[in-house]
C-alpha positions in Angstrom: 0.0 0.0 0.0 1.4 3.4 -1.0 0.6 6.2 1.5 1.6 9.8 0.8 1.1 13.1 2.6 1.7 16.1 0.5 2.6 19.3 2.3 4.4 22.7 2.2 6.1 24.7 4.9 3.6 27.5 5.4 0.8 25.2 6.3 0.9 23.6 9.8 -2.0 21.1 9.2 0.3 18.4 7.7 1.5 17.5 11.2 -2.1 16.8 12.4 -2.9 15.1 9.1 0.1 12.7 9.5 -0.9 12.0 13.1 -4.5 11.3 12.1 -3.3 9.0 9.3 -0.9 7.1 11.8 -3.7 6.9 14.4 -6.1 5.5 11.8 -3.6 2.9 10.5 -2.9 1.8 14.1 -6.6 1.3 14.7 -7.0 -0.7 11.5 -4.0 -2.8 12.4 -2.2 -1.7 9.2 1.6 -1.3 9.1 2.7 0.8 6.2 5.3 3.5 5.6 4.1 7.0 4.9 5.9 9.0 2.3 6.1 12.7 3.2 6.1 14.7 -0.1 7.2 18.3 0.4 5.9 20.7 -2.2 8.1 23.8 -2.0 7.2 25.4 -5.4 4.8 25.4 -8.4 7.1 23.2 -10.4 6.9 20.4 -7.8 3.2 21.1 -7.4 2.6 20.6 -11.1 4.7 17.4 -11.1 2.7 15.9 -8.2 -0.7 17.5 -9.0 -0.7 19.1 -5.6 -4.2 19.7 -4.2 -3.0 21.7 -1.2 -1.5 21.0 2.2 -2.3 18.6 3.6 -3.2 16.1 0.9 -3.4 12.4 1.7 -3.3 9.8 -1.1 -3.7 6.1 -0.8 -2.3 4.2 -3.8 -2.2 7.5 -5.7 -5.9 8.4 -5.0 -7.0 11.4 -3.0 -8.9 10.2 0.1 -11.5 13.0 -0.2 -14.4 11.2 -2.0 -15.5 14.5 -3.5 -12.1 15.6 -4.8 -12.0 17.1 -8.3 -8.7 18.1 -9.8 -8.9 21.9 -10.6 -5.6 22.1 -12.3 -4.3 24.6 -9.8 -1.2 23.1 -8.2 0.0 26.2 -6.4 1.5 25.5 -2.9 -1.2 26.5 -0.5 -3.2 25.3 2.5 -6.0 22.9 1.7 -9.5 23.3 3.1 -11.8 20.3 3.2 -15.6 20.4 3.1 -16.5 17.9 5.9 -19.7 16.9 7.6 -18.8 19.6 10.3 -18.1 22.3 7.7 -14.9 23.6 6.3 -11.8 22.2 8.1 -8.0 22.1 7.5 -8.1 18.3 7.9 -10.0 15.5 6.1 -12.5 13.3 7.9 -11.1 10.2 9.5 -13.8 8.1 7.9 -12.3 9.1 4.5 -9.0 7.6 5.5 -10.6 4.5 6.8 -12.5 4.0 3.6 -9.5 4.6 1.4 -7.3 2.2 3.4 -10.0 -0.5 3.4 -10.4 -0.1 -0.3 -6.7 -0.5 -0.9 -6.6 -3.6 1.3 -9.5 -5.1 -0.6 -7.8 -4.5 -3.9 
């Protein structure tokens, strides 16, 4: 299973996102390495199709089930539309679903 967290320096939410991902993996009994992908500039953003910081991908797929690629890969903070409104972190359930889907496939 390939796990990635995309981030950039000016957005502090990647620390909490990584902790949330680790916590979720522990609860699911999944042992996997998380690749931290720093996106310092637009060139890297374009190469990685950066959706904002933090972005979590499981097997190359964004965990946000409503994610649509806008083509804007500028390094910036990401805002998620969750069941509790706009947040700087994704919902834990999205991580659970993405990891379970990866295990099933």
